N, C-alpha and C positions, 0 to 999 in steps of 0.2 A: 519358535518365534511367532508364528501365527496366533497361537493361543495368548501369548504375552501381549501382542498388539491388540487383540480383541478385548482383553481385560482392561488394558490401559484406556481403551476407547469407550468403555461401558458408560462412563458418566456422560460422554457426549451423546450417546444414543438416548439417554434419558431426558435430554433437554428438549426433545421434539423440535428439531430444527425445521425452519420453514423456508419455502422458496421466496423469491423476490415478491414484495407486496404489489398490489394494484393501487396506483395513485390516480385519482380522477384528473383527466386532462393530459395524461401521459400514456405512452405505450412502451413496452419493453422491446428493445431492439437486439439485446443480447443478454444472456444470463447463464449462470452455473450455480446450482445448489448442491453440488458435490455428492451425488448418489454413489453407491458402491459398497463393496465389502471392506471390512477392516483390513488395512494394510495395502489396499489397492493404490495405484497412482491416480492423480487427477486426470481428467479426460484430456488426452494428448491431441485430440482434434481441436481443443479450445486453448490449451496451454502449452507453451514451451517450458521444459524443465531445464533451468540454466545451471551450468557447472563450471563455466570458464570465466567468471567475473569476480574480481576482488578489487575494490576501489576504496578511497577515503581512509587508507591505512588499516582496513579491517583485517582480522586474523583468521577468519573462518574459511574453510573450503566448502563450496556448495556441492551437494551430491544428489544422485537420484535414488539413494537408498530409502526404503520405507522406515528406517530408523529416524530419518530426518524429515520425510515428507510422506504423508499417508492420508487416505480417506479414512475417516474414523469409524464408519459403519452407522453413524447417526446423522448422515447428510451434512457433514462438515469436512473441512480439510484442516490438517494440523501440520504446522511448520515447527520443527522441534530441534533446537540446538543441542549438540552432543559434544562431550569432552572425552577424549581417549585416555587410557591409562598413562600415556606419555605426555598428556597435556595439550594435544592438538584438537582444535575445534572444527566441527563440521556443522552445516545447517542447510537450509533450503531456500530456493528462490524460483518463482514461476512468473512467466510473462504471458499475457494474452497474445495468441497468434494474430488476432485481428486488431487493427488500429481503427480508431473512430474519429471522424471529422465532424466537429460541431456544425450543425446545419444553420445557415443564415435564416433569420426570422424565427428561430426555435430556441427552446431551452433544452440543453442536453445535460443529463445527470449521470454521474458515475458514483456507484454506491456499494458499500459492503457492510455487513454486520460482523463484528469482530470481538473476541475476548482474549484474555491473556491468562497464562498459568498463574497459580496462586502463591508461588514462592515470594516471600517478602522482598522489598526493595534492597535490603541489606545484602541479599544474595543474588542481585541482578546487575551488578556492576558490569558494564560492557555489553549488555543485551540491548539490541536496537531493532525492534520490529517496525515495519512500515507498509503502508498501502499508498501507492503513488503511480504517476504516469510520466512517460518520457515521450518526447516528440519522435515520431517514426523516422524523421530525417536523420537521426543518429545511425540508422541502419544503412544510410546511403551516403555516408561520408561527412555529414555535418557534425562538427565537434560540439561538445558541451561547453558553455550553456546555450550556444546559438540554436541548438535543436529545440530548446524549451523543456521545462520540467515543472510539473505540478504535484507537490507532495500533499496528498489528501489527509494522511494521518501518519505521524511518527511519534514515538516516545522512546526515551532512553533511560537505562538504569532503573527501570521500574518506578520512576518518579511520578508524582501525581499531576502531571501536565502532559497534554498531547499538543502537537503543533501542525499547522497547515502552512505551507511555504511555496513561494514561486521562485524559480530560477530562470534567468533569461539574460539576454544581452549579446554583445559582440565580442565577448572574451576579455573585456577590460575589467579591472578591479573597480568595485563600486557599481556605477551604472544604475539603470532603472530598477534592478532587482538586488542591489546591494551585495554583489558577489564578492567573495565566494560564499557568504553566509546565507544569502537569499533574503527575500522579503516575505515576512510571515507574522503569525500571531499564535499564541497559545490559548488553550482552553483547559479548565480543570478536569482532571480524570482521577477522582478520589477512590475508584475501585477498579478491579481487573475484570469485571463482568461484561456482559454483552452490551455493546453500544453500536449505533448505526452512524457511519461516516459517509458524508455525501459531498460531492463537488458539483456545483451547477455552473455551466457556461451559458450565460444568458445573452443570446444574439437577437433578442426581440427589438431592441432600440434601433432607430434608423441609421445611426452613425457609429463608427467603431469606438469613438471616445466615450460613448454612453454605455457600451457593452460592459458587462460585469461578470467576474468570476467570484463565486461565493463558496465558502467552506461551512458546512453544517455538522454539528454533532447532535444526534437524536432529534433532527428536524429544526434545530435552532442555529441561526447564523452566528459564527464567532469570528469570521474574518471575511473581507472582500477586497478585491482589487478591480479597478475599472481601466478601460483603455486610456482615459485621461490621466490616471495615476502613472501608467507606464510612459505615456507621452511620445511614443514612437509607433507609427502604424505598422511598420515591418516587424518590429519586435513583438507587438501585440498579436500580430498574425501567427507567430510561432506558438503562442499560448492558446489562442481562442479560435483560430481559423484553420488549423492544420491537424493532420491525423496524429493521434497519440495512442500508445498501447499502455495497458495497465500492468502493474508489477505488485506482487506480494513477496515479502522476504523477511527473514530474521537474520540481520547481520550480527556479528560478534566483534567488539572492539571498534576502532576507528577514531577519526579525528574529533568527532563530537562526543561520544560517550566516554572515550578513553578505553584502555585495555581492561579485560577481565582481570580479576585478582583471585587470590586463594579462596575467598569466600563465595565466588560466583558459582552457582550450581546450574547444572544442565537439565535435560530431560523435560518432561511435561510441565513441570512447575515454571519453566521459562519459555514455554511455547507461545505461539500465536495461533489461534483457532478461528476459522472463518466459516460463517454459516452460509452466506451467498455473496456473489458479486453480480451486479447487474448494471446495464446501461439503459437509460430511459430517454425518450424524446417527447417533447410536448406535441400535442395534436392540434 
């Protein structure tokens, strides 16, 4: 198995993965560039490996197996959905141990560089990779969506669009974040290659209504939401003033993409691969 994993990771080793970049005017306050040997688990001092979550009608079971989750050996981590001979799906989900509170008067950025396996969209029905954040309050009894959720990047079924979305509110249908669908926007994703996904929480304005959350693909803004857009200081606080932890996962099935079908293929062609994850704060 070790040899097989090493061979499967060879291409990743050739891409010369890089650590988090240096941005003028910002400092890195947390990062992981996924060093290690092929088949290793990601650093468990930085990440929780999640196995007991299934929501949104998803069909996968998350595991700790290196068939689903492994360091590539090329300074990346791979989250790989698998289908058993009996048709059962497994996959991977990791969550940052640390939660991050955007600092008043600063811009806090959450960022990852990600690519996807090269299986065509016709064979990715039901595949749902994501890089997102959830309010740490969910760990302390606050239900969704009151805890707040910021989806930095999601894409479904291998289609050529990625989405950034906000979830919030007091549990009512609709509300400031249009629940249960969320408040978001799409951006073109015409290839499965490496792209950098960034969420900026800008608390430099003097009042909460002027604060802004921005979504960027490869350094270009494709969506933003302000405090004035949300219109409720308490709800805005769950999104821009409260601690959040980061999540990387590849779900299979669910209410958004629909179920996988007979053409859906598993393994590396349907994976999500991550070069680095980093949190920056303006100086």
